[in-house]
C-alpha positions in Angstrom: 0.0 0.0 0.0 1.1 3.6 -0.6 1.2 6.1 2.2 -1.9 7.8 0.8 -3.8 4.6 0.8 -2.7 3.8 4.3 -3.9 7.2 5.5 -7.2 6.9 3.8 -7.7 3.4 5.3 -6.8 4.7 8.7 -9.2 7.6 8.5 -12.0 5.3 7.2 -11.7 2.7 9.9 -11.1 5.3 12.6 -14.4 6.9 11.6 -16.2 3.6 11.9 -14.9 3.2 15.4 -15.7 6.9 16.2 -19.3 6.1 15.1 -19.2 2.9 17.1 -19.9 0.8 14.1 -17.7 -1.9 15.5 -18.9 -4.9 13.4 -17.9 -3.2 10.2 -14.6 -1.9 11.8 -13.7 -5.5 12.8 -14.4 -6.7 9.3 -12.2 -4.1 7.8 -9.4 -4.8 10.2 -9.5 -8.5 9.7 -9.4 -8.2 5.9 -6.4 -5.9 6.0 -4.5 -7.9 8.6 -4.9 -11.0 6.5 -3.8 -9.2 3.3 -0.7 -7.8 5.1 0.0 -11.1 6.9 0.1 -9.1 10.2 -0.5 -12.2 12.3 0.1 -10.6 15.6 -2.6 -8.0 14.8 -4.9 -10.8 13.6 -4.5 -12.7 16.9 -5.4 -9.6 19.0 -8.4 -9.0 16.8 -9.7 -12.5 17.2 -9.7 -12.1 20.9 -11.5 -8.7 20.7 -14.1 -10.1 18.3 -14.8 -13.0 20.6 -15.3 -10.6 23.6 -17.5 -8.4 21.5 -19.7 -11.3 20.4 -20.1 -12.5 24.0 -21.2 -9.0 25.0 -23.7 -8.9 22.1 -25.1 -12.3 23.1 -25.6 -11.1 26.7 -27.4 -8.0 25.5 -29.7 -10.0 23.2 -30.5 -12.4 26.1 -31.4 -9.4 28.3 -28.6 -10.1 30.8 -28.1 -7.2 33.2 -24.4 -6.6 33.4 -23.3 -3.6 35.6 -19.8 -3.6 34.1 -21.1 -3.6 30.5 -20.1 0.1 30.0 -16.6 -0.5 31.1 -16.2 -3.6 29.0 -17.6 -1.8 26.0 -15.2 1.1 26.5 -12.3 -1.4 26.8 -13.3 -3.1 23.5 -13.5 0.3 21.7 -10.1 1.3 23.1 -8.5 -2.0 22.1 -9.9 -1.5 18.5 -8.3 1.9 18.2 -5.1 0.3 19.5 -5.3 -2.5 16.9 -5.8 0.0 14.2 -2.7 1.9 15.4 -0.7 -1.3 15.4 -1.8 -2.3 11.9 -1.2 1.2 10.4 2.2 1.2 12.1 3.0 -2.2 10.7 2.2 -1.1 7.1 3.8 2.3 7.4 7.1 1.0 8.7 7.7 -0.7 5.4 6.7 2.1 2.9 6.4 5.5 4.7 9.1 8.0 3.6 8.5 10.3 6.6 11.2 11.2 9.1 9.5 9.3 11.8 9.6 6.0 10.0 13.0 6.7 8.4 14.6 7.1 11.9 12.6 4.1 13.2 13.9 1.9 10.3 17.4 3.1 11.0 17.1 2.1 14.7 15.7 -1.3 13.6 18.7 -1.9 11.4 21.1 -1.0 14.3 19.4 -2.7 17.2 20.3 -1.7 20.8 19.2 -3.5 23.9 16.9 -1.1 25.9 17.9 1.8 23.7 16.3 4.6 25.8 17.8 3.3 29.0 21.2 2.9 27.4 21.2 6.3 25.9 20.2 8.0 29.1 23.0 6.3 31.0 25.4 7.4 28.3 24.1 11.0 28.6 24.4 10.8 32.4 28.0 9.8 32.1 28.8 12.5 29.5 27.4 15.1 32.0 29.6 13.7 34.7 32.6 13.9 32.4 31.7 17.4 31.4 31.5 18.5 35.0 35.1 17.6 35.6 36.2 20.3 33.1 34.4 22.9 35.1 37.0 22.5 37.9 39.9 23.4 35.5 40.5 26.9 34.1 38.6 27.1 30.8 41.5 28.4 28.7 43.4 25.1 29.4 40.8 22.7 28.3 38.6 24.8 26.0 38.8 22.4 23.1 38.2 19.2 25.0 35.4 20.9 26.9 33.7 21.9 23.7 34.1 18.4 22.3 32.6 16.9 25.4 29.7 19.4 25.3 29.0 18.5 21.7 29.0 14.8 22.7 26.5 15.5 25.4 24.3 17.5 23.0 24.5 14.7 20.4 23.4 12.2 23.0 20.6 14.4 24.2 19.4 14.6 20.6 19.5 10.8 20.4 17.5 10.5 23.6 14.9 12.8 22.1 14.6 10.8 18.9 14.5 7.5 20.7 11.7 8.6 23.0 9.9 10.2 20.0 9.9 7.2 17.6 9.5 4.3 19.9 5.9 3.2 19.0 5.0 2.1 22.5 7.2 2.5 25.5 8.1 -0.7 27.3 7.8 -1.1 31.0 11.6 -0.7 31.3 11.5 2.5 29.1 8.7 3.9 31.2 10.5 3.2 34.5 13.8 4.6 33.2 12.1 7.8 32.0 10.1 8.1 35.2 13.3 8.0 37.3 15.0 10.5 35.0 12.2 13.0 35.3 12.3 12.7 39.1 16.0 12.7 39.5 17.9 15.8 40.6 21.0 14.6 38.6 19.4 15.8 35.3 18.9 19.4 34.4 15.5 20.9 33.9 16.5 21.6 30.2 17.1 17.9 29.7 13.9 16.9 31.3 11.9 19.5 29.3 13.4 17.9 26.1 12.3 14.5 27.2 8.8 15.8 27.9 8.7 17.4 24.4 9.8 14.1 22.9 7.0 12.3 24.8 4.5 14.8 23.5 5.6 14.5 19.9 5.6 10.7 20.2 2.1 10.7 21.7 0.9 12.8 18.8 2.2 10.1 16.4 0.4 7.3 18.2 -1.7 6.8 21.3 0.5 5.4 24.1 -0.8 5.1 27.7 2.8 5.0 29.0 3.5 8.4 27.5 0.4 9.9 29.0 1.2 8.5 32.4 4.7 10.0 32.3 3.2 13.4 31.3 0.7 13.1 34.2 3.6 12.3 36.6 5.7 15.2 35.4 2.8 17.6 36.0 1.6 16.3 39.4 5.0 15.6 40.9 7.1 18.4 39.5 8.1 21.6 41.3 9.5 23.4 38.3 6.8 25.6 36.8 8.2 25.4 33.2 8.4 21.6 33.4 4.8 21.4 34.7 3.7 23.7 31.9 5.3 21.5 29.2 3.8 18.4 30.7 0.4 19.9 30.9 0.4 21.1 27.3 1.6 17.6 26.2 -1.1 15.9 28.2 -3.9 18.2 26.9 -2.7 17.7 23.3 -3.0 14.0 23.9 -6.5 14.3 25.5 -7.6 16.5 22.6 -6.2 14.4 19.7 -7.6 11.1 21.2 -10.8 12.6 22.7 -12.9 9.9 20.9 -11.1 7.1 22.7 -12.1 5.9 26.1 -9.2 6.4 28.5 -7.8 3.2 30.0 -9.0 2.8 33.6 -5.5 3.4 35.1 -5.2 6.7 33.2 -8.6 7.7 34.3 -7.8 7.1 38.0 -4.5 9.0 37.6 -6.2 11.9 35.9 -8.8 12.1 38.6 -6.0 12.3 41.1 -4.4 15.1 39.3 -7.6 17.0 39.3 -7.5 17.1 43.1 -4.2 19.1 42.9 -4.6 22.6 44.2 -3.4 24.3 41.0 -5.2 22.1 38.5 -8.3 24.3 38.0 -6.2 27.5 37.6 -3.7 25.8 35.3 -6.4 24.3 33.1 -8.1 27.7 32.8 -4.7 29.3 31.8 -3.9 26.5 29.3 -7.3 26.8 27.7 -7.0 30.5 27.1 -3.4 30.3 25.9 -4.3 27.6 23.4 -7.1 29.7 22.1 -4.7 32.6 21.9 -2.1 30.6 20.1 -4.7 29.6 17.5 -5.2 33.3 16.9 -1.6 33.7 15.8 -2.4 33.5 12.1 -4.9 36.4 12.4 -2.2 38.5 14.1 0.3 37.6 11.4 -2.2 38.5 8.7 -2.7 41.9 10.4 1.0 42.6 10.5 1.6 41.3 7.0 -1.4 43.0 5.3 -1.8 46.2 7.3 1.2 47.2 9.3 4.1 46.3 7.0 2.5 47.8 3.8 1.8 51.1 5.7 5.4 51.1 6.9 6.6 50.6 3.4 4.5 53.5 2.3 6.2 55.6 5.0 9.7 54.5 3.9 10.4 57.2 1.3 9.4 60.0 3.8 11.5 58.5 6.5 14.5 58.1 4.2 14.2 61.8 3.2 14.3 62.8 6.9 17.3 60.5 7.5 19.2 62.1 4.6 18.3 65.5 5.9 19.7 64.6 9.3 16.4 64.9 11.1 16.4 61.2 12.2 19.5 59.4 13.5 19.5 55.9 11.9 21.3 54.6 15.1 18.3 55.7 17.1 15.1 54.9 15.2 13.2 54.7 18.4 13.2 58.5 18.3 10.8 58.4 15.4 7.8 58.7 17.7 9.4 61.3 20.0 9.1 64.2 17.7 5.5 65.5 17.1 6.2 66.0 13.4 7.5 62.4 13.0 4.6 61.1 15.2 2.3 62.8 12.7 3.6 60.6 10.0 2.5 57.5 12.0 -0.8 59.1 13.0 -2.0 60.2 9.6 -2.2 56.7 8.0 -3.4 54.9 11.2 -0.1 53.2 12.0 -0.2 54.5 15.5 -3.5 52.8 16.3 -2.3 49.6 14.6 0.9 49.5 16.5 -0.9 50.3 19.7 -3.3 47.3 19.1 -0.4 45.0 18.4 1.3 46.2 21.6 -1.9 45.4 23.6 -2.0 42.0 22.0 1.6 41.3 23.1 0.8 42.5 26.6 -2.0 40.0 26.8 0.2 37.2 25.4 -0.6 37.4 21.7 2.2 36.0 19.5 3.2 39.1 17.5 6.7 37.7 16.9 5.7 34.9 14.6 5.7 37.0 11.5 9.2 38.3 12.3 10.9 35.1 13.2 9.1 32.9 10.6 11.7 34.1 8.1 14.6 33.1 10.5 13.9 29.3 10.6 16.0 28.3 7.6 19.3 28.0 9.5 20.8 24.5 9.4 20.1 24.3 13.2 16.4 23.9 12.5 16.9 21.0 10.2 16.9 18.7 13.2 13.6 18.2 14.9 14.9 18.0 18.5 16.3 21.6 18.1 12.8 23.0 17.7 12.1 22.0 21.2 15.5 22.7 22.8 15.4 25.1 25.8 17.6 28.1 25.0 21.0 28.1 26.6 23.8 30.5 25.6 26.3 27.7 26.5 25.0 25.5 23.7 27.8 25.0 21.2 25.6 26.2 18.3 25.4 29.7 19.8 28.1 29.9 22.5 30.6 31.9 20.5 28.0 34.3 19.2 26.4 34.8 22.6 29.8 35.6 24.2 30.5 38.1 21.4 27.2 39.8 22.0 28.0 40.1 25.7 25.2 41.7 27.8 22.8 41.5 24.8 23.2 37.8 24.7 22.3 37.6 28.4 19.2 39.8 27.7 18.1 37.5 24.9 18.4 34.5 27.2 16.3 36.1 29.9 13.7 37.7 27.5 10.3 36.3 28.7 8.6 37.6 25.5 10.7 35.4 23.2 10.2 31.7 23.0 13.3 29.4 23.0 13.1 28.8 19.2 13.1 32.6 18.5 16.0 33.2 20.8 18.1 30.8 18.8 16.9 32.5 15.6 17.8 35.9 17.0 21.3 34.9 17.9 21.9 33.3 14.4 20.5 36.4 12.7 22.7 38.8 14.7 25.8 36.8 14.0 25.3 37.3 10.2 24.8 41.1 10.0 27.5 43.7 9.9 28.6 45.3 13.2 26.8 48.7 12.6 23.5 47.0 11.8 24.0 44.6 14.7 24.5 47.6 17.1 21.3 49.2 15.8 19.3 45.9 16.1 20.5 45.3 19.6 19.8 48.8 20.7 16.2 48.5 19.4 15.9 45.1 21.1 17.0 46.6 24.4 14.5 49.5 24.0 11.7 47.1 23.2 12.5 44.6 25.9 12.8 47.4 28.5 9.4 48.7 27.5 7.8 45.3 27.7 9.4 44.5 31.0 8.2 47.9 32.3 4.6 47.3 31.2 4.4 43.7 32.1 6.2 44.1 35.4 8.3 41.0 34.7 11.6 42.1 36.2 10.5 40.0 39.2 9.1 36.5 38.8 5.7 37.5 39.9 3.0 35.1 41.2 2.9 31.4 40.4 -0.2 31.8 38.1 1.7 34.5 36.1 4.8 32.3 35.8 2.6 29.4 34.7 0.9 31.6 32.1 4.3 32.7 30.7 5.6 29.2 30.6 2.6 27.8 28.8 2.5 30.7 26.4 6.2 30.4 25.6 6.1 26.7 25.1 3.0 26.9 22.9 4.9 29.3 20.7 7.7 26.8 20.3 5.3 24.1 19.4 3.3 26.4 17.0 6.4 27.3 15.2 7.4 23.7 14.7 4.0 22.7 13.2 3.7 25.7 11.0 7.3 26.3 9.9 9.3 23.1 10.0 10.3 22.2 6.4 8.6 18.8 6.6 5.7 20.0 8.6 3.2 18.2 6.3 4.4 14.8 7.8 2.8 15.7 11.2 -0.7 16.2 12.4 -1.1 19.9 13.2 -3.0 20.2 16.5 -3.6 23.8 15.7 -5.0 23.1 12.2 -8.7 23.1 13.2 -8.3 24.8 16.6 -8.2 23.2 20.0 -11.3 23.2 22.1 -10.6 21.6 25.5 -14.2 22.1 26.6 -15.3 19.4 24.2 -12.9 16.7 25.6 -15.1 14.1 27.5 -12.3 13.4 30.1 -12.4 17.1 31.1 -16.2 17.6 30.9 -16.5 18.1 34.7 -13.7 20.6 34.8 -15.6 23.0 32.6 -18.9 23.1 34.5 -18.0 26.4 36.2 -20.2 29.2 34.7 -17.6 31.9 35.2 -14.9 29.9 33.3 -17.3 29.0 30.5 -18.4 32.7 30.2 -14.7 33.7 30.0 -13.8 31.1 27.4 -16.9 31.8 25.3 -16.2 35.6 25.3 -12.6 34.9 24.3 -13.7 32.8 21.3 -16.3 35.4 20.4 -13.8 38.3 20.6 -11.3 36.5 18.3 -14.0 35.6 15.8 -14.1 31.8 16.3 -17.9 31.7 16.2 -18.4 27.9 16.0 -16.3 27.3 19.1 -17.9 30.3 20.9 -21.4 28.8 20.2 -20.4 25.4 21.6 -19.4 27.0 24.8 -22.4 29.4 24.9 -24.7 26.4 24.4 -23.1 24.5 27.3 -23.2 27.6 29.5 -26.9 28.0 28.7 -27.6 24.7 30.3 -25.9 25.8 33.5 -27.1 29.3 33.8 -29.7 31.4 31.9 -28.2 34.3 30.0 -29.0 38.0 29.6 -29.9 39.8 26.4 -26.3 40.4 25.6 -25.4 36.7 25.6 -28.3 35.8 23.3 -27.4 38.7 21.0 -23.8 37.2 20.7 -25.2 33.7 20.1 -27.5 35.1 17.4 -24.6 37.0 15.9 -22.4 33.9 15.9 -25.1 31.8 14.2 -25.6 34.7 11.7 -21.9 34.7 10.9 -22.2 30.9 10.3 -25.1 31.6 8.0 -27.4 29.6 10.2 -30.2 32.1 9.9 -32.9 30.0 11.6 -31.0 29.6 14.8 -29.8 33.2 14.6 -33.5 34.3 14.5 -34.3 32.1 17.5 -31.5 33.5 19.6 -32.3 37.1 18.6 -36.0 36.6 19.5 -34.9 35.5 23.0 -32.7 38.6 23.2 -35.7 40.7 22.1 -37.9 39.3 24.9 -35.2 40.2 27.4 -34.6 43.7 26.1 -37.4 45.1 24.0 -35.7 48.4 23.5 -32.6 47.2 21.7 -32.4 48.7 18.2 -29.4 46.4 17.5 -31.5 43.3 18.0 -34.3 44.7 15.9 -31.9 45.4 13.0 -30.3 41.9 13.2 -33.7 40.2 13.2 -34.8 42.3 10.2 -31.5 41.4 8.3 -31.9 37.6 9.1 -35.5 37.5 7.9 -34.4 39.2 4.8 -31.6 36.8 4.3 -34.0 33.8 4.4 -36.4 35.5 2.0 -39.1 36.2 4.6 -39.7 39.7 3.5 -43.0 40.1 5.4 -41.3 39.6 8.7 -38.3 41.6 7.5 -40.7 44.5 6.7 -42.2 44.2 10.2 -38.9 44.6 11.9 -37.6 47.3 9.6 -40.7 49.3 10.3 -40.1 48.8 14.1 -36.5 50.0 13.5 -37.7 53.0 11.6 -40.1 54.0 14.4 -37.1 53.9 16.8 -34.7 55.6 14.3 -36.9 57.8 12.0 -34.0 59.7 10.5 -31.7 56.7 9.9 -30.7 56.8 6.2 -29.7 53.1 5.9 -32.9 51.9 7.5 -35.0 53.9 5.1 -33.0 52.6 2.2 -33.2 48.9 3.1 -36.9 49.3 4.0 -37.4 50.6 0.5 -35.7 47.6 -1.0 -37.8 45.2 1.1 -41.0 46.9 -0.1 -39.7 46.7 -3.7 -39.2 43.0 -3.3 -42.8 42.7 -2.0 -43.9 44.7 -5.1 -45.2 47.5 -2.9 -43.8 50.0 -5.4 -45.5 53.2 -4.2 -44.3 52.7 -0.6 -40.8 51.8 -1.8 -40.6 55.1 -3.8 -41.6 57.0 -0.7 -38.7 55.4 1.3 -36.2 56.2 -1.5 -37.3 59.8 -1.6 -36.9 59.9 2.1 -33.3 58.8 1.7 -32.7 61.5 -0.8 -34.3 64.0 1.6 -32.2 62.9 4.6 -29.0 63.3 2.7 -29.1 65.5 -0.4 -25.4 64.7 -1.2 -26.0 61.0 -1.1 -26.4 59.1 -4.4 -27.5 55.9 -2.7 -31.2 56.3 -3.6 -30.7 57.1 -7.3 -30.7 53.6 -8.6 -33.6 52.2 -6.7 -35.5 55.5 -7.3 -34.9 55.3 -11.0 -36.0 51.7 -11.2 -39.2 52.1 -9.1 -40.1 55.2 -11.1 -39.8 53.1 -14.2 -42.1 50.5 -12.6 -44.6 53.2 -11.8 -44.6 54.3 -15.4 -43.0 57.7 -14.6 -40.5 57.3 -17.5 -39.4 60.9 -17.7 -38.5 61.0 -14.0 -36.8 57.7 -14.3 -34.9 58.9 -17.3 -33.7 62.0 -15.3 -32.2 59.8 -12.5 -30.6 57.4 -15.0 -28.9 60.4 -16.7 -27.4 61.4 -13.4 -26.3 57.9 -12.7 -24.6 57.6 -16.1 -22.8 60.9 -15.5 -21.4 59.7 -12.2 -20.3 56.3 -13.5 -22.7 53.6 -14.9 -22.7 49.8 -14.6 -23.9 47.2 -17.1 -27.2 47.1 -15.2 -27.6 50.9 -15.4 -27.2 50.8 -19.2 -29.6 48.0 -19.4 -32.2 49.8 -17.4 -31.7 53.0 -19.3 -32.4 51.0 -22.5 -35.7 49.8 -20.9 -36.7 53.4 -20.2 -35.8 54.4 -23.7 -38.0 51.5 -25.0 -40.9 52.7 -22.8 -40.5 56.2 -24.2 -40.5 54.8 -27.8 -36.9 55.9 -28.5 -35.6 52.8 -30.2 -32.2 54.3 -31.3 -31.3 55.2 -27.7 -32.5 51.9 -26.5 -30.2 50.0 -28.9 -27.3 52.2 -28.0 -27.7 51.7 -24.2 -28.2 47.9 -24.7 -24.9 47.8 -26.6 -23.2 49.7 -23.8 -24.6 47.1 -21.4 -23.1 44.3 -23.5 -19.7 46.1 -23.7 -19.7 46.4 -19.9 -20.6 42.8 -19.2 -21.2 40.2 -22.0 -23.8 39.2 -24.6 -24.7 36.1 -22.5 -25.4 38.2 -19.3 -27.3 40.7 -21.3 -29.5 38.0 -22.9 -30.4 36.5 -19.5 -31.3 39.9 -18.0 -33.5 40.7 -21.0 -35.4 37.4 -20.5 -35.8 38.2 -16.8 -37.1 41.8 -17.5 -39.4 40.9 -20.4 -42.6 41.2 -18.4 -41.6 44.7 -17.1 -41.1 45.9 -20.7 -44.5 44.4 -21.7 -46.1 46.1 -18.7 -44.5 49.4 -19.9 -46.4 49.0 -23.2 -43.5 47.8 -25.4 -44.8 45.9 -28.4 -43.8 42.2 -28.0 -42.9 42.0 -31.7 -40.2 44.6 -31.1 -38.3 42.6 -28.6 -36.7 40.0 -30.9 -36.1 42.8 -33.5 -34.2 44.9 -30.9 -32.2 41.8 -29.8 -31.1 41.2 -33.4 -30.3 44.9 -33.9 -28.2 44.9 -30.7 -26.3 41.7 -31.7 -25.6 42.9 -35.3 -22.2 44.5 -36.1 
């Protein structure tokens, strides 16, 4: 089988299991295991099928089994596991991905208890390296560097081994458990192991990996390690949310939930994951709005630099001079930059667009390096960091940069000339000082603040890997469709707090994720009745999803709770119009007009609704009202001209169409002007206008419109015999 065929097969069978169509899923798995001669898989499947048949027989006999739910969940979980095993069996042979390439390499070079052996080797290398710290560095610099590189290479091997091992053995699990608890290993090494566990868990479901992540969260005292473990655990619970958790994991998860910090940490992780999903919107804003405006300003700035008004070494002074600030204000850049700053203060990832272009260094060709905690002593950046001096220290301690971006920054600085490097470092210092001042992060702050920073920073690392790694398509992107922790069955009871649900729903709504916002609002509605504002938001979310019927239902509830809301009235009118219910749309637009008698847009839309209901005389009055409310507005010209034509007031219609043509006509305007000319008996003008309509669109479009408007022309008294003649005259050269 090809990799595409394997993927399609996996998705098809997984969907069968998701839908609990177990009979069909068993049939598919048996056929494939026999074709592939995967006898071990076949043996497991025989046992599962037998257990399932027994359960079905007991159900058919009406046997009351109190453990039926648990047995059924176990069968479902085992079937997912069998599918994983079969897919892994087939992919190991043909898949060209890095995961299976590394796995095949390890299989060709077998090592007894690879993970345990590698960790022991790493431990010894650390002990050897510590000996050099007792000797003056200048005497052993070369050997120390070599030993450090050996330790780094072993750490990379540990990462890869933990990542690609399909299912951790009991010995592997025990070894990793001890390493994560041991004081002999650095927090950096432990965090790398946790990232490898997470990446491996996202490749295939493994209870041992989940258990280790749970252990690292519940037992750890280091906030950063707990953050990484929690993110990995939540990724696993999200990706495998359709799978019943094994009983041991459920018990362990329940124990974790009793931890004092669990509720607060889960809330933080939920918000930060939503915020991370919003990164693409922030990048788009920077890419499509901020950068183009800055490029437009560039000539003006360069003129001032050449004139000596701006010192290129101190570009931060640009907003200090009122004249220069005016340059930023006049094109809205000040507001955009202020908005981005506020996003950054809240934890939004505004750095992604900047550093996305700095991930092509060879360092990022190795997957483990994307998850490597930043250290200025790492041999890849050690020399550069020492050369940068205090700036290197600032980069290492910058809370607003994730580890991946810190490495990128060092590599980038090392490649630019000294003068530009000085300017970049001075700007970085100014920016970091400003951020520290606003965020108050010179001190560590409270534990929740530290946890928030740790989760936010790690999520940025992970996000960059899944979005920017050169072979990212080989991985399942957890951010691809957004992460909604509230929909995870294993966490259902953790999200029954009304305040938390309200906060999450509002966050989704604010960022424009209407489907997710609705899911949370609906859950919240079952816990606590809402006010008018909540139902307005629910209606607006449904409206954005073009679910007009449900939008109307929610808006009607909002209307009952607040009868004076003009906003609700307007939305109800718009929704009824969207579904073609013009009678109800008319009712609500009239209500709206009674509340806002001088509103131009209301009068205009009300006129259109009346026109669609063929209430021509009333429509004309609304369009005249629009013209009266704003004499400079041209909005009413087209509908007025058309309704006057329908009323038979051809001269008045002709007058308006002449004004329209002078201000810039469309194909439809020329078509309608031709109709007026036909009604007035001016066939020459009619033909000319029809030809102009064809030139502005196409002969095909013109023909369709003529067929549609035929009855209007006949009502205007045009001789039916003339119509085909006119069409031939228009189409002739």
